[in-house]
Phi, psi and omega in degrees: 000134181288139176230083181282079178295171185300322181299313180294319180297315180297321180294323175294317175300315176305315178302319176290322181295311182291323178300314176299323180294314179303315179298319181294318179300312184298326185273325192241357184236031179294147172097348178266132171305147183303320182291320179297316179299316178295320182296312181295315187288318179297317177304316179295320181296317175300319181296331176281316192280322185295319174300318176300320177294317181298314180299317181294325180291326180288325179289337177252034186301328183282344182276162173305144182278106181291332182294327177290322174298318181293321180296323177295321175296321180284342178288337171299141183303322182291320181294319177298319179295318177295316177303311184296312180300321180293314178294317182291324179292323174298311181295322178296323177295317180295316182293322179296323179294315181298322178294321182299318182282346175285324185258355185210163178289145181301320182298333180272321185284317189303311182301321184290322181292347184260009182271035184305317181297337172302326178275321184300313186302306180293326179296317179293317177298318183285317189265331179245007176052039177291143177231129180245150173290157176303326178293319178297317178295324175295317179300315177302316181293319184286321177295322177297315178299322180301317179295319180297315181295319182303324182268357183283144181240306183203167178083183179303141186303320184267006187296318177303323182287326182294330183274355188301328182293332185246348186263125178295323180297317180296318179298320176295319179298317177297319178301318177299312178301319181294321177297318177296326178297311182300318177304313182295322182292319178300322178295324176295318177300312182300317187273334180255298181296319183270348180053039176284128183291156175301323182301333175265322186290313189298308176300328178297312183295313179302307188291327182288323175293324178298317179296323181289319187277329189303317178300325178285323177296326181301327184287337182232037188293140174235132176310136180255356189304317181300330185245020183307312175305325179293321181292322179297317180289318176298326175297326176294322175299316179297314179304314176294318178301315182295321181293313180293324176300315177298321176301320179296311187287340175279346185240355184215157173301153176297326184289346173260317181291318187303309183297326180289317181293327181288350176287003170311325181294328181293315179299320180297312187286327177294318175298319178298318180293320182284320188268314185261001180056041180295159180290166175060036182299328179296324178292325183291326181287325175299314178300322177297319178298314178300319180297316178299315181296319181295314178298319179300318178295317182298323186273356182298000000 
C-alpha cells in the first residue's frame, strides 16, 4: 500500500517544477553562458522570494521569530560549516558540470552527472545513520536508473560509465554528481537537524550560489535586457522550485528526496518529446515508467 507522506509528495512536486524549468531553459534561453544564466535567474529568484518572506513575517509578527532561531543555529561553528559546505558544494557541482560539457559531449556527460542518489545514499547511511527498507533501496536504484536512461543518447547503455576511469569529462561529471549529493545531504541537515526555517534557508541558498557564480559570470557577461521578462518569470520558477525542494528535504531523508527530485530530468525530456518532437521519445517513455516505478517503491 502506498504511503505518500509529505516528504515524498513535496519531492514529486519539486521534480515537476524543476523538470519544467529545465525544459523552459532549453527552449527559451539558448545562447547564454551557464554562469550568466545562473546569475541572472538567481538574482530574479531572490527579488521574488525576499518580499514574500518579508510580507509573511509581518503577518506572523505575534508568533516567535523562527528566523532568529535559525540564525542562532547557523551561528554555531558546526551549523556555519554545514551551511558553507552546502552552498559551496552546490556551486562546485554546477561549475564541474559546465567544465565537463566543455571537454566532452553533453550526450556523454549528462547521464553520468545525474547519478546523484548513488552518492547520497551511502553518505547519509554512513554519517547520519539513515536506514531504508529493502524496497526503498530498490526504489532509489530504479529512480536513479530512470534519470540515467532519460539522459542517455546513443551507443551501449553502459558505455559512459565504462569510460569513466579514463575520460576527463566523465570524471568531472562524476565529481559534479558527488558535489550535488553533498549539497542534498547538507540541505537535509540544515533543515532537519539544525531546524533552520525555509524563510532563512532559501534566500541563503539562492544568494550564496549567486555570490559564488557572479565573479565567473562577469568574465563572460552578456546583456540580459532583451530577455528581461523571461528572466523575471524564470526567477519565479526557481524561487518556487527552491521552496518546494526545501520543504521536501525538511520532511524526508535526503536518500529518499534526492532520487525523486532528480527525476526532473525525466519530466524535462518527456516534455521535450511531446512539445518539441525530440528524438528517441520511446526511450524517454521507458525512463518515465522507471521513474514512476521507483517513486512507487520508495512510497510503499
